[in-house]
C-alpha positions, 0 to 999 in steps of 0.5 A: 484495532479490532474494529479495523481488523473486522472491517478488513475481514468483512471487505475481504470476505465480500470480495472473496479475497485476502487482505494485503497491505500496500504502501509507499514506502512499505517499511515505515507504514508496515512497521507501525500498522503491523505492531499496532495490530499485533499489540491491540487486535485480539486476532493479531495482524489481518495481513499475517506477517508478510502479506504486504506490497511495497509500491516503490519496489513494484514501480522499480520492477515494472520500470526496470530501474534500481530501487534507489531510482524508484522515486515518485519524482522519477515516476511518469506523472500519469501514475501519480495521484492528482491529490495533494500530499497532505500527510493526513492519514486518510488523504495519504491512504487514498493517494497511495490507493490511486498510485497502486491502481495506476501501477497495477494497470501500467504496462511499464512503458515510460 
């Protein structure tokens, strides 16, 4: 976890940014990642206790739908990654990164 925290700090410094944890859904991944950083990284969580963004909530806000209706099945296909959902950590991270980029560029029109 120290190596992961150092990598995040290095990337953030290069970009002049602060790391923000992004996930779909946030609750499950945040719980584990935050706990592991707090337990095993000397400096704690590189995301602080609240620098996180839920892609489900972001979609709900941009689409103007209740969070309960903000599912990947209800999203326009152009927002979704074309990669298969494998449940491999690296594959899932790339897939979620693509969803995040697409949501940030999306103007909300369905």
